[in-house]
N, C-alpha and C positions, 0 to 999 in steps of 0.2 A: 810186472810187465804185461802189457795187453797182447792181444793177438796181432798177427801181422797186419791185418786190415785196419786195425785201430791206430797203429803207429804212423806218424808222419814219415814222409820220405827221408827227412833229415834224421829222425830217430832210427830208421832202418840203417842208414849209413853209419851212424854212431855204433849201433849194435853189431854191424858187420865188422867194423874196425876193432871191436872188442872180441871178435872170434865167432860170432853167430853167422855161419855161412848161409843159413837159410834166409837171412835178412836180405842179402843181395838178390837171391832168387825171387823174393817177394817184390823187390824193386823192379826187377825185369818184368815179372808178371803184370805188375800194375802199370808200368810206363811204356812197355814195348808197343801195345796197340796204338796209343796216341802218337808216339814217336814215329812208328811206321806209317800211319795214316798221313801225318804231316809231311814226312819225307816223300811219300808217294805223290802227294799233291804238288810238291815242290819240283820233283824231277820227272814226273810223268810216266813212269813205268815200274812194274812190279819188281823185276830183277834188280834194277839199280836201287830201288827203295829197300829191298831186303839186304843187299850188300851194304848199303849205307847204315842201316839199323844195326847190323852186326858190327861193322867198323866202329860205330858210335859207342856201343856198349863195351867193346874191347878197349877202346881208348879211355872210356870212363873208368873201367875197372883198373886199368894200369895207372891212372892218375888220381885214383880215389883218395890217396893219402894227402893230396894237395887241395882237395875240396874243403872250402871254408863252411862249416856247419851253420854259420850265422846267415848264410844265403840259402836260396831255394835250390834244391837239388835238380828239380825239373828244368829250371831255367838254365842251369849249368850244363845239364845233359843236352838240351836242345841247342845250346851254343856249339857244343862239340859236333852235333849233327849238322847244324847249319854250315859250319866250316868244312866238314867233309862233303856235303852236298855242293857247296860252291866250288870246291876243288874239282869235283867230278864234272860240274857244268863247264868249268874253264877248260878242262882237258878235252871235253866233247864239243867245244865251241865250233870246230870245223865240221863236225859230223851232222847228219840230218837231225831234225827236231825229234824229240822222243814221241813215241806213239801216244795218242790221246787215249783216255780211259775207254775201255771196251774194244780196243784194237789189238790187244795182245791176249792170247789164250791164257786163262787163269787169272786174268786181271780182275781186281776187286770190282771194277766198274763194268765188267763185261756182260752182266745180266741186263738185257735191254727189254723193257716192257713196251708193248705197242701202245702209244698214247691214246689210240682210238678205243682201247678197252677200259680206259680210266674214266671215272665220273668227271664232269666238266671242271669242277674246282681243282681236282687233282691233276687234270690235264694242264691247267694253267700253271700250277705249282711245278709240275714235272718239266714243262717248257721253260719256265723261269730258272729252275735249277740247272737245266742243260745249258741255257744261254750264259748263266753265271759261271759255270764250270769252264765253258769254252773261252769266255773273256779272261778268266783267271790264268788260263794257259798262255794267253797272249802277253801277259804282263812280264816285265823283267823279274828276275829272281828276287831282288831286294823288295820290290813292291808286293810280290806274291807272298814272300816270307812274312812281311809285316801284317798283311791282311789275314793270312791263315793263323798266325800266332794269336792275333787279337780275337777274331771271330770264331775260329774252330777250336783253338786250345784255350781261349779265354784268358790269355796273358794280359796283365796290366801294361800300360805304356812303359812303366819303370822296368818291368821284366823284359819287355821287348828290347828296350835299350840295353839291358844286360846281355841278352842273346846276341845283339848286333855289335856290342862293344861301343855303344854310342850313348851320349847323355840323354836324359829324359826329353828335353826339348827337341832333339833331333828325331827321336822315336815318334814324337807327336807330329812333327812336320812331315816325316816320311809317311806316316799313316794318312795324313790329310792329302798328300800328293798321290798316294796309292789309290785312295778312294776316288779322287778326281779322275785319275787315269782309267780306273775301272768303270766309272760312270760314263766317261767318254766312249769307251769301247762298247758298253751296253747300248748307248744311244746310237752309235754308228752302225752297229750290227743288228739293230731292230729289237 
C-alpha cells in the first residue's frame, strides 16, 4: 500500500471502509481546499463557505457507505456541496446579496493590491481578473457552478453532469449558455 498522497480518492475511501481512519483524514486534507474555494466562489462569503464545507464533509462521512467506488469521489463530494449551497441560497433568497470578495474581514479575497503598484501587464491581468470575478458574482448559481467546476476545478462535462444530476448533453448546453451569459456581462460592464 502506498502513502496517502499516492492513493486515489477512491482508494482512500476503500481503505477507510476497511478501518483505516487516517484515510478519511487524508481525503479531507486533499479535498477541503478546493471544495472550500469553490463553495466560497459560489456563495460569496467566508462564513457560509466554511459552514457549507463542514456540512458537506459531515454528510459525506455519514453517507460514505452509499458511495459507489466506481465513480469519482470528488464529483460525489461536490454534488453534496452543491446541494447544500443551493439550499442555503434558496433560504437566503429574500436576504441581501452576499458580500463581494474583500468586503468581509478575514475574507480570502480581502487583500487588495493597488493596481498602480503593478507592472503594466500585471495591471491588465489584475483588472481582467477583477472584472471576471465581478461578472461571475452576477451570474445565477447554476451558471456560476458550471463555470467554476469546469475552469477552476477542471471537471469534465460528464463530471459536471454528475454533480448537477443532469445528462452530459445538458451539462454541455448549460456550459455554453453560462459562457454566453458571462461574455455578455463582461461586454456590458466594459
